N, C-alpha and C positions, 0 to 999 in steps of 0.2 A: 578578225585575226584568228588563225588557227595555230595549233601547237603541235610540234612533232618531236619524237624522241631523238636525242643526240646519240646516234649510234646505238650501242647496247648499254649505255650508261644509266638509263632510267631518268636522266635529266630532260625535262621538256622545255623546248625553246620555241619562240614565236617564228612563224614562217618568214617574217622580215626581221633582219638584224640591223641595228644601227651602227653604221661605219663612222669612224671618228677621225680619220687621218688628217683632216684639214684643221683641226683644233690646235691652236698654238702657232699657226702660220696664217692661213686665210681667215680663220675664225678666232675670236677672242674667247677668254674664259666665260664671260657672261653669255655669249652666243652659244657656246658648247652646253652650258647649263640649261639654257632655254630649249635647246634641241632635245636634251635628255628628259626634261620635264614633259615636253609635248609627246615624245615617242612613248614614254612610259604610260601616259594618260590614254594613248591610243592602243594600248595592249602589247607593245613591243617590250619583251623582257630580256632581250639578248643584245649585248653591246660587244663590239669587237675593236680591239686596239693593238698596239705593239710597242715594245720598248724603243723601237726606232723612230716612232712618229713624233712630231708631225713630218709631213712630206712637203717638198723633197728632203731626203735625209741630210742633216748637217749638224755639226756640234752645238750650234746655238739653240736649236729647237728640239734636240733629242730628249725624249722623256716628257715633253710638254703636254702631250695629249693624255698620258696616264695621270699626270699631276692634275689636270683639269677634271678628270673623272673622280680622282680622289677628293678634291675639294667639294665636288657635288655630293658624293657619298657622305662626307662629314656634315655638310650644311643641311642635307635633306633627310639623313637617316634612312637611306633607301637601299643599302647594300643587300639586304635579304630579298629584295624584290627583283634583283637583276642577276641574270646568268652572264658572267663576265668572262670574256675571252681575251687573252693577250698572246704575244709571240716573242720568241727569242730569235735573233738574227742567225742566219747560217754563215758559212765560211765566206769571209769578205775582207778587203783591205781596210775597212773602216776601223779606226783606232780609238775613236772617242767614246765607245760604249762601255769599255772596261777600265777599271781603276788603274791597271798597269799599262794601259795604252797598247795592249796586244791586239792584233787583228782578230776579228770575231771568228769563233769556231765553236762547235757544239761539244766541247769537252766537258767532263763532269765538273771541273772547277768553274768553267764559264757558265754552265747551266745553273749551278748553285748561286753564283754572284748575280746573274741576270734575274732569277726568280726573287731573290731578296730585294734587289733594287726596285723591281716592279711592284712588289708588295708595299714597299715604303712609299713610292710615289702614289699608288692607288689607295693608300690609307685603309688597307684591309689585311686580314691574316690568311686569306685563301684566294686562289684563282680557280674558277670553275672549269675552264678549258685552256690548257697551255699548249701552244702550237709552235712547231718548228717552221719559222717563216719561209725558209727555203732549204734545200738539202745541203748537208755539210760536204757531200762529195761534189766534185766538179761536173756541172751539167749546164747545158744551154737553157736559159730561163727567160721569162717575161717577153716571150715572143721572138727572141733572138734566133732560135733555130727553125722557125717556121714549122712545117709538118715533118721535116726530116730529122732523124736522130743522128747526131754527130758525137762520136766517142771522144771523150777528153780524159786524158790520164792526169792523175794528181792525187795528193794525199787526202785522207779523210778520216774521221773518227768512225770506227765500226758501228753499224746500226745497233748491235746488241749492247755495246757500251753506252750509247745514247739512251736506249731504253732502260738499262740498268741504273743510270744516273737519275732518270725521271722517276723510276720506281721508288727510290729513296724519298723523293719529295711527295709522292702520292701517299706513302706510308706515314710520313710526318704530318699529313693533312694540309700541306701548303697548296697542293693542286688536286683537283677532283678527277679530271679526265685529261687526256692528251689527244692532240690532233696534228695533222700534217698541213703543209701549204706549199703551193708551187711544186707539187710532187708528181712523179710519173707513175704509170701502172706498175712497172718493175719495182720501183721504190716502195710503193704502197704494199705490194704483196710481200716484199722482204720484211717490212716492219711487222706485218701480220704473222708471217712465218716465225720470226724470232719470238714474238709475244707468245704464240701458241706452244712453241717447242721448249721454251725456257721459263714459262710462267711469269712473263714480264707484262707490263701494262699494254693493253690493246688500244690502238688508235681508233678514235670514235668518229673522226671527220677528216675531210680534206678540203682545204680552202684554195680553190683554183679560179682563174678567170673563166667566165662563161657568159655568153651573150648571143644575140641573134647573128652577129657576125664572127663569132668565135665559139663554135660548137664542138671543138676538138675533144672536149671531155667525153663526148658520146662514143668516140671511136674505141676506147679501151677501158676507160675508168668508170663509165656508167654501169657496166655489168658488175664490176667490183663493188661499187657503191651500194648496189641493191642486194647482191648475193652475200656480201660480207657485212652489211649494215655500217658502212663507212660513208655516210652521206656527204654530199657536196654542200659546202658553204660558198656560194657563188659570189666572187667579187667582180667588179667592173661590169655589172649587168647592163649598164648604159654605155659600155665601151668608153668610159671616162667622159661621158657627155656627148659623144659623137652621135649616138642614136636619138638624141633629142633634136638633131638637125641644126644645132647652133654653130657648128664649125663647117657647114657645107659651103662649097665654092670659096674656100680659103678664109672664111670669116674667123676672127679671133676677138670675141667680145671683151671689152675692158673688164678686168678683174677675173677673167676665166683662167683656168689652169694653163691653157695654151699660151695666152697672152703673158702670163706671169713667169712661166718656167719653160715653155717650149720643150717639153719632154714627153710628148704623146705619140712618138713615132710608131709605136706598136699598132696604132689605129689609122696610120696614114700611108698604107700600102696602096699600090696602083689600082686595085679593084674595090677598095673600100668604099669610096664615095658613090659609085653607081649602085652598089649593094644597099647602102643606106638609103639612097633615093627610093629604091623599091619598097623599103619598110616605111618610109615617110608617106609614100603614096598609099600603101596598104592601110596605114592608120587613118588617113583622110577618108578612104573608101568606107571604113567601118565606123567613122565618126568618133575616133579615139584620140586621146593625147598620145603622141608617139613615145613619150617616156613611159606612160602607163602600159601601152602595148608591150614594149620591150621588157618591162619589169614583170608583168603578169605572165609572159611567156616563160621566164625563168622560174618564177615561183610555182608554176603548175607542173614542172617536170617531176616525174616520179622519183628520181634519184636525188633531188634537191632537199636538203634538210632545212636550210634557211638562205634567203636571198639578202645579201649585204647591200643596203642602200646608204648613200651618203649625200650630203647637201651642204651648200655654203649659205643658203638663205632659208628662212622659215617657209617661204612660198614653195621652194623646191622640195622641202621635206614633206610638206602637206600633200603636194602632188604625188610624190613617191609613195607615201603611205596609203593614199587613196587608191593606188593601183590594185589593191586586193579586192576592190569592188567591181573590177572588170570581169564580166561573165565570159569565161573562156569556152567558146562554142566549137563544135566540130567544123563549122565553116571557117572560123578563124584559124583553127589548127591547119586545115588544108591549105589556106592561103599562105600561111607562114612557111609551110613545107615547100610549096611551089616556089616561093621566093628564095628559099634556102638552096633548093636543087638547081635553080638557075645560076647561082653564084655562091657555092658553099665555102664557108670559112675564109673570107678574104683577109681577115686580121687575126691569125692564130697566135 
């Protein structure tokens, strides 16, 4: 395991980050604890969660994942060993996250409420990285817009007001650093502009989807990530399991996310399956586990700070962590690039 600086924060995080969004839905508290025990023992010091988790989001499970992490901290006494990231929801019609049942928005009032609620569930007095889960302004997200920008009018909290509210909590010591998620190049640069112009907290990371079949981050955001030191925290590096091959030809294994929730349409576009077949064949050619091929591709990108892995079984977790042992050669890089250019970004 290697360790990389989180933006310009001085915080060092492992190149793999433990994703947690299944805990409290597909995984029990005991299973979540076991995953954290194993990940920490393997050198992973970076955990990512959200006030909204478990997924899919619903009132019955909201906050469950943070509570599971909190009980682990209390039982193990491990808070100081972990760089902990969580998130506040962006603007949405969800009404169950706030005490007054207001739809979510990144107002100063809601930011304060969300931070305090997360701290209570997590049984800690500080959050290392506090992220805006998606923009407060109206924007196509989660693959809905494809590669085309579609302008959407609507109200939003000004970026400088969001940063001003976060600054209060940085000064109080409740959060150490801030980050973005599901953000665009324009949005990232506006956050950086307001931080520089008004001496507000600087974003240190951006958590966006990135995988062999979704390399859209490279088009505009990769340059920002490297020149501005706002590194990518890559989520869905396995395209929610599709790059393992388990969903090929319409398969839906029992207990899988597709079988349980059928909400993976981002990775079911017309050209996705043949593109995945290319990568499965490539993994076989190089005698690699397809999941490890896909993960190590992401981890070795120069603009990636940390690669967020998730698992519902210990076997999956061990396979995913062992991906760091894959030697990424020039020959492998060339083969992946050839497959990408044959069918680029089928699942943006």
